[in-house]
Every structure is written in C-alpha cells, then in structure tokens.
C-alpha positions in Angstrom: 84.1 57.7 105.1 81.0 58.5 107.3 78.4 55.8 107.8 74.9 56.8 106.8 72.4 55.5 109.3 68.8 55.5 108.1 67.0 53.5 110.8 67.7 52.5 114.4 65.8 49.4 115.6 66.4 48.3 119.2 65.7 45.1 121.2 64.5 45.7 124.7 64.5 43.6 127.8 66.7 40.9 126.1 69.1 40.7 129.1 67.3 38.9 132.0 69.6 40.4 134.6 69.1 44.0 133.4 65.3 43.5 133.3 65.3 42.2 136.9 67.4 45.2 138.0 64.6 47.4 136.7 61.8 45.2 138.1 60.6 44.5 134.6 59.1 41.3 133.4 60.9 39.3 130.7 58.7 39.1 127.6 58.1 35.8 125.8 58.8 37.5 122.4 61.4 40.2 121.6 60.4 43.7 122.5 61.3 45.8 119.5 61.3 49.6 119.3 62.8 52.4 117.2 64.8 55.4 118.0 65.2 58.6 115.9 68.6 58.9 114.2 69.2 62.2 116.0 69.4 60.2 119.3 72.8 58.9 118.3 75.9 60.5 119.8 79.3 59.9 118.2 82.0 59.7 120.9 85.1 59.3 118.8 86.9 58.1 122.0 85.7 61.1 124.0 83.4 61.4 126.9 79.7 61.9 126.2 78.0 64.4 128.7 74.4 63.7 129.4 72.1 66.6 130.6 71.6 66.4 134.4 68.0 67.8 134.4 66.3 65.2 132.3 65.6 62.5 134.9 67.0 59.0 134.9 68.9 57.9 131.8 69.2 54.2 130.9 72.0 54.2 128.4 73.2 51.3 126.3 76.5 51.9 124.6 78.4 49.7 122.2 81.8 50.1 120.5 81.8 49.8 116.7 
C-alpha cells in the first residue's frame, strides 16, 4: 500500500562534521525547514539520476 506523505519537515546542520565540511556554523537551536512533497524521489532499489546542469547538489538519503 502506498504511503501518503503530506508534509516534509527537515532538520539542518544537525551533524557537526557535515556543517564543518560546508564551512557552516553550528546553530544553538535546531534549524528547521520544509521541502515540497514533489522533491521526493522513490528509488525502489534503483539509481536516482540527478540533473547535471543545476549546480551543486547536497543530497541526504535514507532507507525506509
């Protein structure tokens, strides 16, 4: 059965090492932001191809 996703809420700069790699400061409080649901890509075990002409892409992927 498909999962209906209504909202995407993200936490940014919560990994100190990743923030340092990007030369970003580490906030005192969580940095929350939202993403549109059309930004999701379902891989189903396959490779996801990112467009090469959109600049730098910082992706965070997780297995569900």
